[in-house]
C-alpha positions in Angstrom: 109.5 68.4 99.2 106.1 66.2 100.5 103.1 68.8 101.3 100.4 66.8 103.3 96.8 66.6 103.3 96.2 69.0 106.2 99.1 71.6 105.3 97.0 71.9 101.9 94.5 72.5 103.8 96.0 75.6 105.4 97.1 77.0 102.3 93.6 77.0 100.3 92.5 78.2 103.9 94.8 81.3 103.6 95.2 81.8 99.8 93.1 84.6 100.0 95.0 86.6 102.3 98.2 85.8 100.7 97.6 85.7 97.4 96.3 89.6 97.3 95.4 92.8 99.0 92.1 93.0 99.8 89.7 96.1 100.6 89.5 96.0 104.1 93.4 95.4 104.3 94.0 98.2 102.0 91.9 100.8 104.3 93.7 99.5 107.2 97.2 99.9 105.9 96.1 103.8 104.4 95.1 104.7 108.3 97.7 102.9 109.6 100.0 105.2 107.0 98.2 108.5 107.7 99.1 108.0 111.5 102.6 107.2 110.8 102.5 110.4 108.4 101.6 112.4 111.5 104.4 110.9 113.2 107.1 111.7 110.6 105.9 115.3 111.0 106.4 115.6 114.2 109.5 114.2 114.6 110.6 116.6 111.6 109.7 119.4 114.2 111.5 117.8 116.9 115.0 117.4 114.3 114.2 121.3 113.4 113.0 122.9 116.9 114.8 120.6 119.4 113.4 118.7 122.5 111.8 122.3 123.4 108.8 120.6 121.5 108.2 118.0 123.9 107.5 117.9 127.3 111.3 117.0 128.0 113.3 119.0 130.7 115.9 119.6 132.9 114.6 117.1 135.3 112.5 115.4 133.8 114.7 113.9 131.2 112.5 110.6 130.1 109.0 111.0 128.6 107.0 109.1 126.7 109.8 107.9 124.8 111.3 105.6 127.2 107.6 104.3 128.2 107.1 103.3 124.8 110.6 101.5 124.8 110.5 99.3 127.6 106.8 98.6 126.6 107.9 97.5 123.2 110.9 95.5 124.1 108.9 94.1 127.2 106.7 92.5 124.4 109.0 91.5 122.2 111.0 89.9 125.5 107.9 88.2 126.5 107.0 86.7 122.9 110.2 85.3 122.7 110.5 84.0 125.4 107.4 82.6 125.7 108.1 80.6 122.2 111.5 79.2 123.1 109.4 77.2 126.1 106.5 76.5 123.9 109.1 75.4 121.1 111.6 73.6 123.1 108.7 71.4 125.5 106.9 70.8 123.0 103.5 72.0 124.1 101.3 70.0 121.9 98.9 73.3 121.5 101.8 75.3 120.5 100.8 75.0 116.7 98.8 77.8 116.1 100.6 80.3 118.4 104.3 79.9 117.8 104.1 82.3 114.5 101.9 84.5 116.5 105.0 84.8 119.4 108.2 84.4 117.1 106.4 87.8 115.2 105.6 89.7 118.3 108.9 89.2 119.1 110.5 90.5 115.9 108.4 93.4 115.0 108.5 94.4 118.7 112.3 93.9 118.9 112.5 96.6 115.9 110.5 99.2 117.4 111.3 99.5 120.6 114.9 100.9 120.0 113.6 103.8 117.5 112.0 105.6 120.9 115.2 105.6 122.2 117.1 107.4 119.0 114.1 109.5 119.8 115.0 110.9 122.9 119.2 111.8 121.6 119.0 115.4 120.7 121.4 115.1 118.6 121.2 112.6 115.8 124.5 114.0 113.9 125.9 113.0 117.3 124.6 109.0 117.5 127.8 107.3 116.0 129.4 109.1 119.5 127.8 105.9 121.5 130.1 103.5 120.1 133.0 105.5 119.0 133.4 106.9 122.7 131.4 104.1 124.9 132.0 104.0 128.3 132.1 100.7 129.6 131.2 101.0 132.8 127.8 102.7 131.7 124.6 100.3 132.2 123.2 102.3 128.7 126.0 100.8 126.3 125.5 97.3 127.6 121.9 97.7 127.0 122.9 98.7 123.7 124.6 96.1 123.3 122.4 93.7 124.4 119.2 94.6 122.8 121.8 94.3 119.6 123.2 90.8 120.5 118.9 89.7 121.3 117.7 91.1 118.3 119.8 89.1 116.1 118.9 86.3 117.9 115.2 87.0 117.4 115.7 87.4 113.6 117.2 84.0 113.6 115.1 82.7 115.7 112.6 83.7 113.7 113.9 82.9 110.5 114.7 78.8 111.4 111.1 78.7 112.9 109.8 79.5 108.6 112.2 77.4 106.5 110.0 74.8 106.3 106.9 76.6 105.1 109.0 78.7 103.0 110.0 75.8 100.9 106.1 74.6 101.1 105.4 78.2 100.1 107.7 77.5 97.0 106.6 74.4 96.3 102.6 74.5 96.8 100.1 74.2 93.6 97.5 75.9 96.0 98.8 79.6 95.9 98.9 81.3 92.7 101.8 83.5 93.6 103.7 86.2 91.2 107.1 85.2 89.9 108.6 87.4 92.5 107.0 86.0 95.5 108.2 82.5 94.2 111.7 83.6 93.9 111.6 85.5 97.5 110.7 81.4 98.9 113.1 80.2 96.8 115.6 82.0 98.6 114.6 82.1 101.9 113.6 78.3 102.0 117.6 77.9 101.3 117.1 74.6 99.1 115.1 73.5 101.8 113.6 69.8 100.0 113.1 67.7 103.7 115.2 65.3 103.3 116.6 63.6 106.9 119.3 64.9 107.0 118.1 68.6 106.6 115.2 68.1 108.9 117.7 66.5 111.5 119.8 70.0 110.6 117.0 72.0 111.1 116.0 70.5 114.2 118.9 70.8 115.8 119.5 74.9 114.7 116.3 75.0 116.5 116.7 73.8 119.7 119.7 75.4 120.1 118.3 78.9 119.3 115.3 78.8 121.5 117.6 76.9 124.0 119.6 80.2 123.6 116.5 82.6 123.8 115.5 82.0 126.9 118.7 82.8 129.4 119.2 85.8 126.6 115.9 87.0 127.5 116.4 87.0 130.6 120.4 88.6 130.9 118.7 91.7 128.4 115.8 92.1 130.9 117.9 92.3 133.3 120.5 94.9 131.6 117.6 97.0 130.8 116.3 96.5 134.6 120.2 98.0 136.2 119.6 101.2 134.0 117.2 102.4 136.6 118.5 100.0 139.6 122.1 101.7 139.8 121.2 104.6 139.6 120.5 106.3 143.0 116.9 107.9 142.1 113.7 107.1 144.5 111.5 104.4 143.3 114.8 102.9 141.5 117.3 102.0 143.4 115.9 98.4 144.1 117.5 95.0 144.4 114.0 94.0 142.8 113.8 95.2 139.9 115.8 92.7 137.7 113.3 89.8 138.0 110.3 92.4 138.1 111.4 93.7 134.8 111.9 89.9 133.2 108.7 88.8 135.2 106.4 92.3 133.5 107.8 91.3 130.6 106.9 87.9 129.6 103.7 89.1 131.0 102.8 91.7 128.6 104.5 89.7 126.1 101.6 86.9 126.5 98.5 89.5 126.5 100.0 91.3 123.4 100.0 87.1 121.9 96.4 86.8 123.1 95.0 89.9 121.5 96.3 88.8 118.4 95.2 85.6 118.7 91.5 87.2 118.7 92.3 89.5 116.1 93.4 87.1 113.7 90.9 84.1 114.9 88.2 87.1 114.4 90.0 88.4 111.0 91.0 84.8 109.3 88.1 82.7 110.4 90.7 80.9 112.3 88.2 78.8 115.3 89.4 75.7 113.7 92.7 76.5 114.7 92.6 78.8 117.7 90.4 77.0 119.6 89.2 77.9 122.7 90.9 75.6 123.9 94.2 77.9 123.3 92.6 81.0 125.0 92.1 78.7 128.2 95.7 78.0 128.1 97.2 81.3 127.6 94.6 82.9 130.7 96.1 80.1 132.7 99.8 81.8 131.9 98.4 84.8 132.5 96.9 83.9 135.6 100.4 82.6 136.9 102.3 85.4 135.3 99.5 88.3 136.7 100.2 86.2 140.2 103.8 86.7 140.4 103.5 90.2 139.3 101.2 91.3 142.0 103.6 90.0 144.6 106.3 91.4 143.1 104.1 94.8 142.8 103.4 94.2 146.5 106.7 93.8 147.5 107.9 96.7 145.9 105.9 99.3 147.1 105.6 97.4 150.2 108.9 97.5 151.1 109.3 101.0 150.2 106.3 102.6 152.3 107.4 100.5 155.5 111.0 101.8 155.2 109.7 105.4 155.3 113.1 106.8 153.8 112.3 110.0 153.0 112.7 110.7 149.2 111.0 107.0 148.9 108.6 108.3 150.7 108.0 111.1 148.8 107.5 109.2 145.4 105.4 106.4 147.2 103.1 109.8 147.7 102.8 110.8 144.6 102.2 107.2 143.4 99.5 107.0 146.3 97.3 110.6 146.2 94.6 110.7 144.1 95.9 114.7 143.1 98.7 113.2 141.3 99.4 109.8 140.0 96.8 108.3 142.6 94.3 106.8 140.2 96.5 105.8 137.5 98.2 103.8 140.2 95.0 102.4 141.1 93.8 101.5 137.7 97.3 99.8 136.8 97.4 97.7 139.3 93.3 96.8 139.1 94.1 96.2 135.3 97.3 94.4 135.3 96.8 91.9 138.2 93.5 92.2 139.2 91.2 91.6 136.4 93.9 89.2 134.7 93.1 87.2 137.9 89.4 86.7 138.5 88.6 86.2 134.8 90.6 83.2 134.1 90.4 82.6 138.3 86.5 81.5 137.1 85.5 78.6 134.6 82.3 80.8 133.4 84.0 83.8 132.7 87.1 82.1 130.8 86.0 82.5 127.4 88.0 83.9 124.2 86.3 87.2 124.7 86.8 87.9 127.8 90.2 86.3 128.5 91.1 89.0 125.9 89.7 91.7 127.1 91.5 90.8 130.3 94.2 90.6 128.3 93.6 94.2 126.7 93.1 95.9 130.3 96.7 93.9 131.6 98.5 95.8 128.4 97.0 98.4 129.1 97.9 98.9 132.3 101.6 97.3 131.9 101.4 100.7 129.7 100.7 102.8 132.6 103.2 101.1 134.9 106.1 102.1 133.1 105.0 105.6 133.0 104.6 105.5 136.5 108.0 103.7 137.0 110.2 106.5 134.9 108.3 109.7 135.3 107.2 110.2 139.0 110.8 109.3 140.2 112.3 111.7 137.5 110.3 114.6 139.4 111.2 113.6 142.7 114.9 115.0 142.3 117.5 114.0 145.4 119.0 117.9 145.1 116.5 120.6 145.3 114.7 122.4 142.1 116.4 125.2 141.3 113.6 126.3 138.8 110.0 125.7 140.1 108.3 126.4 136.6 105.7 124.1 136.5 106.7 122.6 133.4 109.9 122.1 135.1 108.7 120.3 138.1 105.6 118.1 136.4 105.9 116.4 133.2 103.2 116.5 130.7 103.6 114.8 127.3 103.1 117.0 124.0 101.5 116.3 121.1 104.5 115.9 119.4 105.4 113.0 122.0 101.5 111.3 121.6 102.1 111.6 117.7 105.1 109.6 117.4 103.5 106.9 120.1 100.8 106.4 118.0 103.3 106.5 114.9 104.8 103.8 116.6 101.8 101.6 117.6 100.5 102.0 114.1 103.8 100.8 112.7 103.4 97.5 115.1 100.1 96.8 113.5 101.2 97.9 110.1 104.0 94.9 109.7 101.9 92.5 111.5 99.4 93.3 108.4 102.4 93.4 105.7 103.9 89.8 107.6 100.3 88.1 107.4 100.6 88.9 103.5 104.0 87.2 103.3 103.3 84.2 105.8 100.5 82.5 107.2 99.9 83.2 110.5 99.3 79.5 111.4 102.8 77.2 111.0 101.8 75.2 107.8 105.0 72.7 108.3 103.8 71.5 111.9 100.7 70.1 111.0 102.8 67.4 108.3 100.8 63.9 109.7 99.6 62.8 106.2 101.7 62.6 103.3 100.3 62.5 99.6 
């Protein structure tokens, strides 16, 4: 197929990163594998010893694992819906961002569900979830929804890459080993850029993008129902559906900004990921941050004003400096105040500051997920019979932290590997000038 001059220039730019693993990449991969190895040791210890090696007990049955699950799956939903919207509306500045967005959706969707499995005490009974599933359970439907979403995310990413696979296959710029050429040939599905192929692929991409947007809303809502349908203080709320959807998009947008900054610095992509792209993504963060702030204000104001006994206990824990007060303050300042302030003022709207605001926001959103899960579980409706401190208060052990860091390390590792297989900028989107 024909390759334009602009596409050739992009391939020449990425050739050193695609063709080989440099020393810096090898060092990073070694460090990440070391972190993952510690996590695997912690996992083996948890399997052998049981959940006693974690901080989870009879009352606080969920901990860091569920927090990480909600966090990663939320990032995935955010990446998918943003990619779908940018693609459908053919936003002009989307081109260097689309690949990062779909990779974020795909990689996070692989890692998030793993943390659900870590919560299971008996891996040998995992198949019971399908054999003895209860159709009334929102957990079962969450499994169905996430599995369907993962299939959609993989298909969406693949359709957006087919043209690039054909370009890698036919390009004379890239010096690739034979197995890579064969891989790209197989993945390109004999795409030659004919008129009928272009039309069919365009229709397929538009359809899957159109499907992904409502799918994200549905699957994120199903996840929220696991909490909202539970008669627990702080969870039993009708606001959880839209709250989870908006929070997912918000954290996904922030993660994309962070990855944009990293790849811009690592690959010297200032001509592709320009200051304009960070400003536009900042506007998205501003709009989402304002909406997220409204939902947060509504959630806690209505609970506080209602003064129901059990909800009041959770609110007291979140507002008390001796318990979760400082973390509650940090999460809201990081996730709401700082992004809005940075983007609202033009002088602060620089790539570095927008990325810093996004980084703090993503950290604040992780804390928020923790505050959704743990304080509520520490406030049961029934009186606690066993008053040992570890039964009343949750404290994560090194095993949980090791597996948490292993999850983040896996996320980074997958991005490094994918960046060696495909260009971070979508080459096929730059097809103006023909040879």
